[in-house]
GUVEXDO-627633 format. One record per residue (C-alpha): residue number from 1; residue in three letters; x, y, z. Coordinates in nm, 3 decimals, decimal comma. Example, Ala and Ser with C-alpha at 12.3 -4.5 7.8 and 13.67 -1.06 7.14 Angstrom:
2
1  ALA  1,230  -0,450  0,780
2  SER  1,367  -0,106  0,714
This chain:
563
1  MET  4,395  6,075  -0,850
2  GLU  4,425  6,045  -0,480
3  THR  4,357  5,695  -0,390
4  PRO  3,995  5,683  -0,215
5  GLN  4,018  5,558  0,172
6  LEU  3,735  5,351  0,339
7  PRO  3,574  5,527  0,634
8  SER  3,516  5,351  0,997
9  ASN  3,276  5,066  0,946
10  GLU  3,172  5,088  1,319
11  ASP  2,835  5,238  1,181
12  LEU  2,770  4,948  0,981
13  LEU  2,864  4,700  1,234
14  ALA  2,642  4,854  1,464
15  GLN  2,355  4,760  1,255
16  ILE  2,412  4,394  1,293
17  ARG  2,203  4,195  1,527
18  PHE  2,210  3,829  1,618
19  ASP  1,886  3,675  1,773
20  PRO  1,966  3,292  1,847
21  ASP  1,659  3,264  2,050
22  GLN  1,453  3,325  1,730
23  GLY  1,706  3,207  1,485
24  THR  1,742  3,516  1,292
25  ILE  2,039  3,757  1,201
26  TRP  1,953  4,133  1,109
27  LEU  2,133  4,384  0,909
28  HIS  1,943  4,694  1,010
29  GLU  1,573  4,587  0,920
30  GLN  1,669  4,314  0,675
31  ARG  1,693  3,946  0,763
32  VAL  2,021  3,795  0,657
33  MET  2,175  3,454  0,676
34  LEU  2,517  3,281  0,729
35  ASN  2,570  3,021  0,478
36  GLN  2,850  2,795  0,401
37  ALA  3,082  2,899  0,117
38  ALA  3,149  2,534  -0,001
39  ALA  2,738  2,489  -0,017
40  TRP  2,758  2,768  -0,270
41  GLY  2,999  2,617  -0,469
42  LEU  2,810  2,293  -0,488
43  LEU  2,504  2,502  -0,587
44  ARG  2,696  2,670  -0,842
45  ASP  2,825  2,353  -0,999
46  GLU  2,450  2,200  -1,001
47  LEU  2,350  2,504  -1,174
48  VAL  2,597  2,488  -1,448
49  GLU  2,510  2,120  -1,490
50  SER  2,128  2,174  -1,495
51  ILE  2,096  2,485  -1,713
52  GLY  2,415  2,567  -1,872
53  ILE  2,693  2,795  -1,778
54  GLN  2,566  3,088  -1,948
55  ARG  2,231  3,079  -1,764
56  ALA  2,400  2,969  -1,445
57  ARG  2,601  3,292  -1,457
58  ALA  2,296  3,500  -1,532
59  LEU  2,118  3,375  -1,257
60  LEU  2,386  3,411  -0,991
61  MET  2,450  3,767  -1,133
62  ARG  2,097  3,856  -1,096
63  PHE  2,113  3,718  -0,738
64  GLY  2,392  3,944  -0,646
65  TYR  2,238  4,245  -0,852
66  GLN  1,934  4,220  -0,617
67  SER  2,137  4,206  -0,304
68  GLY  2,333  4,505  -0,409
69  LEU  2,017  4,700  -0,461
70  ARG  1,920  4,636  -0,121
71  ASP  2,245  4,730  0,017
72  ALA  2,235  5,079  -0,179
73  GLU  1,903  5,147  -0,034
74  LEU  2,032  5,087  0,318
75  ALA  2,330  5,313  0,252
76  ARG  2,115  5,613  0,204
77  LYS  1,974  5,567  0,542
78  LEU  2,290  5,471  0,737
79  ARG  2,505  5,763  0,591
80  PRO  2,256  6,039  0,498
81  ASP  2,468  6,344  0,614
82  LEU  2,807  6,221  0,516
83  PRO  2,978  6,326  0,174
84  THR  2,857  6,124  -0,105
85  GLU  3,181  5,938  -0,136
86  GLU  3,174  5,805  0,219
87  ALA  2,809  5,710  0,162
88  PHE  2,922  5,506  -0,155
89  MET  3,157  5,327  0,055
90  VAL  2,876  5,173  0,249
91  GLY  2,853  4,888  -0,053
92  PRO  3,237  4,785  -0,059
93  GLN  3,231  4,775  0,312
94  LEU  2,912  4,568  0,375
95  HIS  3,048  4,352  0,108
96  SER  3,355  4,293  0,336
97  ILE  3,144  4,254  0,632
98  ARG  2,932  3,985  0,473
99  GLY  3,252  3,792  0,432
100  LEU  3,229  3,788  0,052
101  VAL  3,559  3,959  -0,024
102  HIS  3,800  4,206  0,113
103  VAL  3,741  4,535  -0,101
104  ILE  4,032  4,787  -0,152
105  PRO  3,946  5,102  -0,354
106  LEU  4,196  5,178  -0,595
107  GLU  4,032  5,465  -0,799
108  LEU  3,682  5,615  -0,769
109  ASP  3,565  5,937  -0,934
110  PHE  3,182  6,015  -0,996
111  ASP  2,929  6,281  -1,024
112  LEU  2,576  6,225  -0,911
113  ASP  2,445  6,528  -1,088
114  LYS  2,615  6,467  -1,412
115  GLY  2,567  6,099  -1,379
116  SER  2,940  6,031  -1,459
117  PHE  3,122  5,717  -1,289
118  PHE  3,439  5,529  -1,287
119  GLY  3,548  5,290  -1,020
120  ARG  3,835  5,039  -0,994
121  PHE  3,865  4,816  -0,697
122  GLU  4,088  4,539  -0,586
123  TRP  3,930  4,234  -0,442
124  ARG  4,107  4,003  -0,214
125  ASN  4,010  3,675  -0,082
126  SER  3,703  3,638  -0,288
127  PHE  3,498  3,370  -0,173
128  GLU  3,381  3,264  -0,513
129  ALA  3,714  3,244  -0,656
130  GLN  3,845  3,048  -0,353
131  VAL  3,547  2,799  -0,372
132  TYR  3,597  2,753  -0,734
133  LEU  3,951  2,675  -0,708
134  GLN  3,891  2,403  -0,449
135  HIS  3,704  2,197  -0,704
136  HIS  3,818  2,303  -1,055
137  ASP  4,139  2,401  -1,252
138  ILE  4,210  2,753  -1,327
139  SER  3,934  2,909  -1,538
140  LYS  3,969  3,083  -1,878
141  ASP  3,708  3,333  -1,779
142  PRO  3,627  3,527  -1,456
143  VAL  3,423  3,337  -1,203
144  CYS  3,274  3,602  -0,938
145  TRP  2,962  3,615  -1,098
146  SER  2,738  3,711  -0,798
147  GLN  2,988  3,970  -0,672
148  LEU  2,986  4,148  -1,006
149  GLY  2,602  4,138  -1,002
150  TYR  2,622  4,308  -0,648
151  ALA  2,862  4,579  -0,749
152  SER  2,669  4,641  -1,055
153  GLY  2,321  4,654  -0,865
154  TYR  2,467  4,841  -0,584
155  THR  2,619  5,112  -0,816
156  THR  2,320  5,140  -1,052
157  TYR  2,092  5,226  -0,749
158  PHE  2,319  5,469  -0,611
159  MET  2,389  5,654  -0,944
160  GLY  2,036  5,623  -1,062
161  ARG  2,156  5,497  -1,394
162  PRO  2,285  5,172  -1,538
163  ILE  2,655  5,097  -1,416
164  ILE  2,815  4,772  -1,512
165  TYR  3,118  4,645  -1,372
166  LYS  3,379  4,366  -1,522
167  GLU  3,644  4,162  -1,379
168  VAL  3,969  4,282  -1,546
169  ALA  4,177  4,026  -1,333
170  CYS  4,031  3,714  -1,152
171  ALA  4,210  3,490  -0,893
172  GLY  3,996  3,210  -1,034
173  CYS  4,205  3,257  -1,363
174  GLY  4,545  3,266  -1,199
175  SER  4,563  3,628  -1,091
176  ALA  4,709  3,714  -0,730
177  HIS  4,387  3,904  -0,649
178  CYS  4,060  3,994  -0,839
179  GLU  4,032  4,350  -0,994
180  ILE  3,704  4,505  -1,117
181  VAL  3,628  4,817  -1,315
182  GLY  3,293  4,995  -1,327
183  LYS  3,168  5,267  -1,554
184  PRO  2,817  5,348  -1,709
185  ALA  2,687  5,065  -1,948
186  GLU  2,708  5,245  -2,246
187  GLU  3,063  5,285  -2,237
188  TRP  3,136  4,933  -2,254
189  GLU  3,148  4,794  -2,618
190  ASP  2,946  4,483  -2,541
191  HIS  2,710  4,648  -2,267
192  ALA  2,419  4,494  -2,462
193  GLU  2,550  4,123  -2,380
194  THR  2,612  4,221  -2,022
195  GLU  2,301  4,386  -1,956
196  GLN  2,104  4,087  -2,107
197  LEU  2,266  3,870  -1,834
198  LEU  2,078  4,073  -1,580
199  LEU  1,752  4,007  -1,750
200  ARG  1,543  3,684  -1,691
201  ASN  1,571  3,538  -2,044
202  SER  1,619  3,160  -1,997
203  ILE  1,404  2,925  -2,187
204  ALA  1,256  2,775  -1,849
205  GLU  1,210  3,129  -1,717
206  GLU  1,044  3,239  -2,027
207  LEU  0,787  2,927  -2,001
208  PHE  0,733  3,035  -1,647
209  ALA  0,668  3,386  -1,728
210  LEU  0,423  3,283  -2,028
211  GLN  0,231  3,033  -1,771
212  SER  0,222  3,285  -1,505
213  GLN  0,059  3,523  -1,752
214  VAL  -0,193  3,267  -1,863
215  SER  -0,294  3,195  -1,512
216  GLU  -0,310  3,579  -1,426
217  LEU  -0,556  3,602  -1,715
218  GLN  -0,755  3,318  -1,620
219  GLU  -0,789  3,455  -1,275
220  THR  -0,869  3,796  -1,407
221  ILE  -1,161  3,639  -1,615
222  ARG  -1,289  3,434  -1,331
223  ALA  -1,245  3,747  -1,106
224  GLY  -1,470  3,949  -1,340
225  LYS  -1,758  3,687  -1,317
226  GLN  -1,761  3,604  -0,940
227  ASP  -1,487  3,801  -0,750
228  THR  -1,387  4,141  -0,685
229  LEU  -1,092  4,281  -0,491
230  ALA  -1,201  4,150  -0,170
231  ASN  -1,185  3,791  -0,294
232  SER  -0,840  3,846  -0,454
233  VAL  -0,641  3,991  -0,186
234  GLY  -0,602  3,699  0,043
235  ARG  -0,507  3,358  0,081
236  SER  -0,553  3,253  0,440
237  ARG  -0,807  2,966  0,531
238  ALA  -1,034  3,201  0,730
239  PHE  -1,032  3,435  0,439
240  ARG  -1,111  3,162  0,175
241  GLU  -1,402  3,006  0,381
242  ALA  -1,565  3,358  0,411
243  SER  -1,529  3,413  0,040
244  GLN  -1,654  3,069  -0,058
245  LEU  -1,980  3,152  0,167
246  ILE  -2,013  3,496  -0,035
247  ARG  -1,992  3,324  -0,372
248  ARG  -2,255  3,048  -0,276
249  ALA  -2,493  3,325  -0,135
250  ALA  -2,421  3,537  -0,466
251  ALA  -2,602  3,283  -0,705
252  SER  -2,915  3,262  -0,463
253  ARG  -3,182  3,534  -0,374
254  ALA  -3,123  3,542  0,011
255  ASN  -3,059  3,842  0,226
256  VAL  -2,725  3,811  0,361
257  LEU  -2,612  3,926  0,722
258  LEU  -2,229  4,002  0,744
259  LEU  -2,101  3,980  1,101
260  GLY  -1,751  4,089  1,221
261  GLU  -1,535  4,356  1,388
262  THR  -1,510  4,712  1,288
263  GLY  -1,261  4,756  0,981
264  VAL  -1,258  4,397  0,857
265  GLY  -1,393  4,495  0,518
266  LYS  -1,768  4,423  0,532
267  GLU  -1,842  4,663  0,259
268  VAL  -1,580  4,521  0,033
269  PHE  -1,749  4,186  0,086
270  ALA  -2,086  4,310  0,024
271  ARG  -1,967  4,473  -0,310
272  GLY  -1,803  4,132  -0,419
273  LEU  -2,143  3,957  -0,346
274  HIS  -2,326  4,221  -0,568
275  ALA  -2,058  4,174  -0,840
276  ALA  -2,080  3,800  -0,830
277  SER  -2,456  3,783  -0,839
278  PRO  -2,692  3,794  -1,136
279  ARG  -2,790  4,166  -1,013
280  ALA  -2,403  4,292  -1,107
281  GLY  -2,515  4,500  -1,382
282  GLN  -2,777  4,699  -1,160
283  PRO  -2,701  4,972  -0,877
284  PHE  -2,498  4,881  -0,563
285  VAL  -2,613  5,136  -0,284
286  ALA  -2,409  5,141  0,059
287  ILE  -2,545  5,324  0,365
288  ASN  -2,409  5,353  0,692
289  CYS  -2,715  5,372  0,928
290  ALA  -2,510  5,505  1,225
291  CYS  -2,423  5,822  1,023
292  ILE  -2,784  5,937  0,979
293  PRO  -2,971  6,108  1,245
294  PRO  -3,294  5,894  1,363
295  ASP  -3,540  6,139  1,259
296  LEU  -3,410  6,135  0,892
297  ILE  -3,319  5,781  0,877
298  GLU  -3,663  5,683  0,714
299  ALA  -3,649  5,957  0,466
300  GLU  -3,301  5,876  0,351
301  LEU  -3,407  5,499  0,315
302  PHE  -3,759  5,498  0,206
303  GLY  -3,784  5,854  0,029
304  VAL  -4,014  6,136  0,098
305  GLU  -4,324  6,298  -0,041
306  LYS  -4,372  6,684  -0,115
307  GLY  -4,501  6,852  0,192
308  ALA  -4,428  6,545  0,440
309  TYR  -4,262  6,784  0,666
310  THR  -4,122  7,115  0,677
311  GLY  -3,816  7,143  0,426
312  ALA  -3,985  6,879  0,212
313  ALA  -4,017  7,108  -0,088
314  VAL  -4,008  6,841  -0,356
315  SER  -4,072  6,442  -0,362
316  ARG  -3,759  6,221  -0,389
317  PRO  -3,679  5,860  -0,394
318  GLY  -3,490  5,689  -0,101
319  LYS  -3,205  5,470  -0,113
320  PHE  -3,422  5,158  -0,162
321  GLU  -3,585  5,281  -0,474
322  ARG  -3,223  5,382  -0,610
323  ALA  -3,115  5,032  -0,561
324  ASP  -3,429  4,874  -0,725
325  ARG  -3,313  4,543  -0,896
326  GLY  -2,985  4,587  -0,748
327  THR  -2,823  4,536  -0,398
328  ILE  -2,874  4,769  -0,092
329  PHE  -2,578  4,738  0,175
330  LEU  -2,710  4,854  0,527
331  ASP  -2,404  4,890  0,754
332  GLU  -2,456  4,905  1,129
333  VAL  -2,817  4,814  1,086
334  VAL  -2,850  4,781  1,473
335  GLU  -2,877  5,162  1,465
336  LEU  -3,216  5,179  1,266
337  SER  -3,482  5,361  1,460
338  PRO  -3,794  5,148  1,552
339  ARG  -4,005  5,303  1,291
340  ALA  -3,715  5,236  1,025
341  GLN  -3,693  4,883  1,137
342  ALA  -4,063  4,828  1,075
343  SER  -4,037  4,984  0,746
344  LEU  -3,745  4,758  0,660
345  LEU  -3,965  4,444  0,786
346  ARG  -4,217  4,553  0,522
347  VAL  -3,978  4,556  0,255
348  LEU  -3,848  4,208  0,353
349  GLN  -4,194  4,056  0,374
350  GLU  -4,388  4,237  0,122
351  GLY  -4,136  4,382  -0,137
352  GLU  -4,283  4,726  -0,108
353  LEU  -4,243  5,042  0,062
354  GLU  -4,406  5,377  0,127
355  ARG  -4,234  5,698  0,123
356  VAL  -4,244  5,923  0,428
357  GLY  -4,582  6,135  0,389
358  GLY  -4,691  5,913  0,105
359  THR  -5,028  5,745  0,056
360  HIS  -4,954  5,475  -0,161
361  SER  -4,694  5,174  -0,175
362  HIS  -4,388  5,126  -0,429
363  ARG  -4,307  4,777  -0,543
364  ILE  -3,943  4,720  -0,493
365  ASP  -3,714  4,425  -0,598
366  VAL  -3,386  4,469  -0,406
367  ARG  -3,151  4,247  -0,216
368  ILE  -3,038  4,342  0,129
369  VAL  -2,696  4,303  0,253
370  ALA  -2,710  4,391  0,619
371  ALA  -2,390  4,402  0,847
372  THR  -2,319  4,482  1,231
373  ASN  -2,027  4,467  1,467
374  GLU  -2,264  4,430  1,752
375  ASP  -2,415  4,090  1,860
376  LEU  -2,778  4,119  1,708
377  LYS  -2,912  3,868  1,941
378  GLU  -2,804  4,044  2,253
379  ALA  -2,968  4,374  2,078
380  VAL  -3,285  4,179  2,063
381  ALA  -3,274  4,078  2,421
382  LYS  -3,224  4,435  2,540
383  GLY  -3,535  4,547  2,305
384  LYS  -3,299  4,763  2,098
385  PHE  -3,374  4,545  1,774
386  ARG  -3,699  4,373  1,650
387  ALA  -3,684  3,998  1,692
388  ASP  -3,871  3,932  1,381
389  LEU  -3,658  4,151  1,195
390  TYR  -3,344  3,979  1,320
391  TYR  -3,477  3,657  1,209
392  ARG  -3,555  3,777  0,856
393  LEU  -3,200  3,915  0,829
394  ASN  -3,032  3,625  0,954
395  VAL  -3,127  3,377  0,684
396  TYR  -2,765  3,366  0,569
397  PRO  -2,507  3,481  0,799
398  VAL  -2,147  3,511  0,719
399  HIS  -1,874  3,600  0,976
400  ILE  -1,583  3,815  0,825
401  PRO  -1,265  3,707  0,998
402  PRO  -1,070  3,963  1,189
403  LEU  -0,719  4,039  1,061
404  ARG  -0,537  3,879  1,348
405  GLU  -0,675  3,546  1,206
406  ARG  -0,546  3,613  0,866
407  THR  -0,200  3,664  0,933
408  ASP  -0,125  3,478  0,578
409  ASP  -0,284  3,778  0,404
410  ILE  -0,101  4,058  0,589
411  ALA  0,190  4,076  0,316
412  LEU  -0,062  4,061  0,031
413  LEU  -0,274  4,347  0,196
414  THR  0,045  4,558  0,261
415  GLU  0,183  4,497  -0,086
416  HIS  -0,168  4,601  -0,237
417  PHE  -0,193  4,899  -0,005
418  ILE  0,166  5,028  -0,075
419  SER  0,110  5,002  -0,453
420  LYS  -0,223  5,195  -0,405
421  TYR  -0,085  5,494  -0,218
422  ASN  0,255  5,484  -0,420
423  THR  0,007  5,552  -0,718
424  MET  -0,191  5,811  -0,506
425  TYR  0,100  5,998  -0,386
426  ASN  0,330  5,967  -0,688
427  LYS  0,605  5,787  -0,494
428  ARG  0,797  5,482  -0,531
429  THR  0,818  5,319  -0,187
430  LEU  1,009  5,003  -0,219
431  GLY  0,782  4,796  0,031
432  VAL  0,847  4,736  0,402
433  SER  1,165  4,600  0,559
434  ASP  1,169  4,259  0,693
435  LYS  1,178  4,383  1,056
436  THR  0,858  4,580  0,988
437  MET  0,690  4,299  0,816
438  GLN  0,783  4,079  1,127
439  ALA  0,609  4,363  1,328
440  LEU  0,321  4,356  1,121
441  MET  0,275  3,994  1,146
442  HIS  0,284  3,991  1,508
443  TYR  0,054  4,302  1,584
444  GLN  -0,302  4,220  1,714
445  TRP  -0,476  4,456  1,464
446  PRO  -0,773  4,598  1,681
447  GLY  -0,878  4,815  1,390
448  ASN  -0,827  4,531  1,128
449  ILE  -0,771  4,603  0,786
450  ARG  -0,896  4,956  0,796
451  GLU  -0,618  5,015  1,058
452  LEU  -0,356  4,842  0,840
453  GLU  -0,465  5,070  0,549
454  ASN  -0,420  5,374  0,740
455  MET  -0,073  5,263  0,875
456  ILE  0,058  5,174  0,539
457  GLU  -0,081  5,536  0,401
458  ARG  0,111  5,691  0,683
459  GLY  0,421  5,494  0,615
460  VAL  0,420  5,591  0,236
461  ILE  0,391  5,959  0,318
462  LEU  0,680  5,940  0,562
463  THR  0,928  5,731  0,353
464  ASP  1,129  5,883  0,082
465  SER  1,108  5,735  -0,266
466  ASN  1,322  5,442  -0,332
467  GLN  1,328  5,371  0,034
468  MET  1,174  5,086  0,233
469  ILE  0,916  5,146  0,518
470  ASP  1,113  5,097  0,846
471  VAL  0,972  4,940  1,149
472  HIS  0,985  5,286  1,348
473  VAL  0,776  5,448  1,089
474  LEU  0,474  5,230  1,169
475  PHE  0,552  5,138  1,533
476  PRO  0,735  5,427  1,664
477  ALA  0,740  5,274  2,033
478  LEU  0,821  4,936  1,923
479  ALA  1,127  4,818  2,146
480  GLU  1,419  4,595  2,032
481  PRO  1,323  4,237  2,120
482  GLY  1,520  4,065  2,412
483  GLY  1,801  3,826  2,352
484  MET  1,974  4,009  2,060
485  LYS  2,342  4,038  2,038
486  ALA  2,534  4,310  1,859
487  VAL  2,868  4,327  1,687
488  ALA  3,134  4,509  1,903
489  PRO  3,392  4,692  1,705
490  SER  3,629  4,426  1,818
491  GLY  3,410  4,149  1,622
492  ARG  3,273  4,000  1,936
493  LEU  2,925  3,953  2,005
494  GLN  2,781  4,175  2,292
495  ALA  2,462  4,294  2,415
496  PRO  2,323  4,594  2,258
497  PRO  2,384  4,904  2,458
498  ALA  2,079  4,984  2,685
499  PRO  1,912  5,318  2,637
500  ALA  2,054  5,565  2,906
501  ALA  1,826  5,564  3,225
502  LYS  1,726  5,890  3,391
503  ALA  1,991  5,940  3,656
504  GLY  2,073  6,207  3,893
505  PRO  2,340  6,458  3,845
506  ASP  2,632  6,366  3,630
507  GLU  2,961  6,374  3,835
508  LEU  3,176  6,478  3,580
509  CYS  2,964  6,753  3,468
510  GLU  2,941  6,892  3,828
511  ARG  3,319  6,871  3,870
512  LEU  3,378  7,075  3,559
513  LEU  3,122  7,324  3,663
514  GLY  3,259  7,376  3,968
515  GLU  3,595  7,486  3,831
516  ASP  3,693  7,773  3,596
517  PHE  3,467  7,627  3,335
518  SER  3,441  7,759  2,965
519  LEU  3,236  7,534  2,729
520  ASN  3,413  7,692  2,431
521  ARG  3,759  7,578  2,573
522  LEU  3,621  7,218  2,651
523  GLU  3,493  7,175  2,296
524  ALA  3,827  7,297  2,155
525  ARG  4,015  7,046  2,366
526  LEU  3,803  6,765  2,277
527  ILE  3,836  6,854  1,906
528  ARG  4,200  6,894  1,912
529  THR  4,229  6,547  2,127
530  ALA  4,018  6,359  1,864
531  MET  4,213  6,495  1,582
532  ALA  4,522  6,387  1,755
533  LYS  4,369  6,023  1,812
534  ALA  4,260  6,011  1,461
535  ASP  4,590  6,102  1,326
536  GLY  4,455  6,415  1,150
537  ASN  4,157  6,219  0,976
538  ILE  3,865  6,439  1,006
539  THR  3,608  6,163  0,912
540  HIS  3,750  5,937  1,195
541  ALA  3,765  6,219  1,450
542  ALA  3,421  6,311  1,367
543  ARG  3,301  5,957  1,439
544  LEU  3,489  5,982  1,764
545  LEU  3,293  6,298  1,850
546  GLY  2,956  6,147  1,753
547  ILE  2,909  6,446  1,477
548  THR  2,928  6,453  1,101
549  ARG  3,213  6,536  0,897
550  PRO  3,077  6,851  0,779
551  GLN  3,011  6,964  1,139
552  LEU  3,356  6,883  1,245
553  ALA  3,492  7,069  0,946
554  TYR  3,298  7,388  1,036
555  ARG  3,434  7,364  1,402
556  LEU  3,795  7,317  1,284
557  ASP  3,748  7,628  1,058
558  LYS  3,611  7,823  1,357
559  LEU  3,885  7,718  1,597
560  ASN  4,162  7,795  1,321
561  GLY  4,002  8,144  1,288
562  LEU  4,030  8,209  1,642
563  LYS  4,432  8,153  1,631
């Protein structure tokens, strides 16, 4: 078997950005950190002393496993068009770039379609082995726990089936270098034991899990009594204050006026109020007054008698009668016609209504929750809205905060909407990248929660399964923040290359076009020069030319055919 070669890592180095002004380091769109290796060793020893060596090993393996999963997801994005083996090498290369270990591939044989895998790698300069030996004697058992977890998590994601690695040699045990072997879990005799290490099975974690389940059940029971989804997806102070006002109003008979910008979720709050009230078992009817023509709004709200107007062939009840003993939600109440406002005032004052074209009154017991994104006081001053109706509706006003005042809720809402649309579109989007979340937190949200939901739905649609939603999917025009530093191939920090500015005619191109120019001859010379510079390595030459390996291989075949 031919020894596998690592491709150039320039594409991976180009994904690293340092932003010292903001105190962040980025690998593609995931935030990463630089930590001292010695501090890791102290953490390892403290874990062993606190919870025992077996549980400490399992915890650190799981830590590495999750990191490997994230890097495998990144690999699919960074090398989508390269041969599978080169795309797989993102993991070993990122392992080295992170300063964890220098990886040297020894054997690699896998088939994604068949699910077969065998890999053998040499690890040099393992940070875990070095840190261990600084404070301990030679170990009887391998000590590179988190790195084993990383390799297992990375390859498991990449292959789509459980792959387990083991150290067959470890520098912490006295070997010159570490060496690992990876293959499908079932091919290891003791795979159940190793798989168990990757599960949360410590006593403390079991107790914590049980405690969390009890808390969730208690919250669910409480939510069934007094909350709905509106009062569970949120933890910001502004949200909790609004929710508390809604809960207090729910126990009373007062009509409620919900105030807030478009898209803040006023109907969701209205449903929450209804669900938490004694009327919860009765109908909840919602109507947007702005969507109904003024000449039909009365009939829609209060019903119509047969023959009241042309086309009224039968008598029918309106929304208020359908909501009897329950709750009616009037969104955009400021859009009601003057006659409809008068009829609504009668319902509020007398508890009765009269259908359009009717001759007798109907008693009605309905709680009114009105909502508007306009200033009703201003509408009264302009004569657009009745003052007496305003005072009747404004008994218990509740301001629903805009999303920009609820930044603590953005992560919760994002997770909720991703789960919703993953189910709707039968996908498995893995959430949003760290950089995407940063952009979501800094956006001003003129459309509020409705805008966020629509944005997340688009993100789920445009993102492949088992991938994270990248920032350019939600914010196509978002520029990279200033002050960022990139890693040059030399390893030095430098300013990222600026986008090419629109300039005049290119001098080199003008000079070439002025000679006996042939595009085919120029392409052939470029390809031969790149191949010579890469010592015949097609992958390296393709990177020099800025094309994929298959594209270069095609051009080489074409050139050879012309000889």
